[in-house]
C-alpha positions as CSV (number, residue, x, y, z in Angstrom):
1,X,4.2,-0.9,-17.8
2,X,6.5,1.7,-17.0
3,X,9.9,2.0,-15.6
4,X,11.5,5.0,-13.8
5,X,15.0,3.9,-12.3
6,X,16.1,5.9,-9.1
7,X,18.9,6.2,-6.9
8,X,18.8,5.6,-3.0
9,X,22.6,5.3,-2.6
10,X,22.9,6.6,1.2
11,X,19.3,6.6,2.0
12,X,19.1,4.7,5.0
13,X,15.8,3.5,3.5
14,X,12.7,4.5,1.0
15,X,9.4,4.0,0.9
16,X,7.4,2.9,-1.8
17,X,3.7,3.2,-1.7
18,X,0.1,2.5,-3.5
19,X,-1.8,-0.2,-5.2
20,X,1.6,-1.6,-7.7
21,X,4.6,-1.0,-4.7
22,X,4.2,-4.6,-4.3
23,X,5.3,-5.2,-8.1
24,X,8.7,-4.3,-6.7
25,X,9.4,-6.4,-3.3
26,X,10.5,-9.9,-5.3
27,X,13.4,-7.0,-7.1
28,X,14.3,-5.4,-3.7
29,X,14.4,-8.7,-2.0
30,X,17.5,-10.3,-5.1
31,X,19.0,-6.2,-4.8
32,X,19.4,-7.1,-0.8
33,X,17.0,-3.4,-0.3
34,X,14.2,-5.0,0.7
35,X,13.7,-4.1,4.8
36,X,9.9,-4.6,4.7
37,X,6.8,-4.5,2.5
38,X,3.6,-3.8,3.4
39,X,0.2,-4.2,1.9
40,X,-2.5,-1.7,4.5
41,X,-5.1,-3.9,5.9
42,X,-7.9,-1.7,6.8
43,X,-11.7,-2.0,7.5
44,X,-13.3,-2.2,3.9
45,X,-16.7,-0.4,4.8
46,X,-14.3,2.3,6.3
47,X,-11.9,2.9,3.1
48,X,-15.8,2.9,1.2
49,X,-16.8,5.5,3.5
50,X,-13.5,7.9,3.1
51,X,-12.7,7.5,-0.3
52,X,-16.5,8.3,-1.1
53,X,-16.4,11.1,0.9
54,X,-13.1,12.2,-0.5
55,X,-14.6,11.9,-4.1
56,X,-18.0,13.3,-3.6
57,X,-16.1,16.7,-2.1
58,X,-13.6,17.0,-5.3
59,X,-16.5,16.4,-7.1
60,X,-14.8,13.8,-9.7
61,X,-17.8,12.4,-10.9
62,X,-21.9,11.9,-10.5
63,X,-22.6,10.8,-7.1
64,X,-24.5,7.5,-8.9
65,X,-20.9,6.9,-10.8
66,X,-19.4,7.4,-7.3
67,X,-21.5,5.1,-5.6
68,X,-21.5,2.6,-8.4
69,X,-17.4,2.7,-8.4
70,X,-16.5,2.0,-5.0
71,X,-18.9,-0.7,-4.6
72,X,-16.8,-2.4,-7.1
73,X,-13.6,-1.0,-5.2
74,X,-14.9,-2.4,-2.4
75,X,-15.8,-5.9,-3.3
76,X,-12.4,-6.0,-5.1
77,X,-10.3,-5.3,-1.6
78,X,-9.7,-8.7,-0.9
79,X,-8.4,-10.1,-4.1
80,X,-6.5,-6.8,-4.4
81,X,-5.1,-7.4,-0.7
82,X,-4.5,-11.2,-1.4
83,X,-2.1,-10.3,-5.1
84,X,0.0,-7.8,-2.4
85,X,0.5,-10.8,0.0
86,X,1.0,-13.1,-3.0
87,X,3.8,-10.5,-4.2
88,X,5.5,-10.4,-0.7
89,X,4.3,-7.8,1.3
90,X,2.9,-8.2,4.5
91,X,-0.9,-7.2,5.5
92,X,-1.0,-5.2,8.6
93,X,-2.7,-2.2,9.6
94,X,-1.8,1.0,9.4
95,X,-0.4,1.4,13.4
96,X,1.9,-1.6,12.7
97,X,3.3,-0.3,9.7
98,X,4.0,2.8,11.5
99,X,6.0,0.9,14.1
100,X,7.8,-1.1,11.9
101,X,8.7,1.8,10.0
102,X,10.1,4.0,13.1
103,X,12.4,0.9,13.7
104,X,13.4,0.3,10.9
105,X,14.4,4.2,11.0
106,X,15.9,3.4,14.4
107,X,18.0,0.9,13.3
108,X,15.7,-2.2,15.2
109,X,14.7,-4.2,11.7
110,X,10.8,-5.3,12.2
111,X,9.7,-8.5,13.5
112,X,6.7,-10.0,12.4
């Protein structure tokens, strides 16, 4: 796994996003810079349709390959969410995440 250093001094907060963001939760907690950690919980069917529409529009691969890949990702999604929450992220819907981040920016820590 590659590593990259970055400086957050003077920033009110930083946001790490993506499937591997949960991998840094524990280290951020240890360093005292963790304000919140979220794993998006979305309806799997909607995610499948959005991903398929995007990939078809971008002509990333043959439609059959995209559908097969999409179904595999659809099936794997619960395990991905379990892994992220196991690493310390809170499973939350997008609106909950946006409210939590808005509260952090306003100086009011998110309360569960």
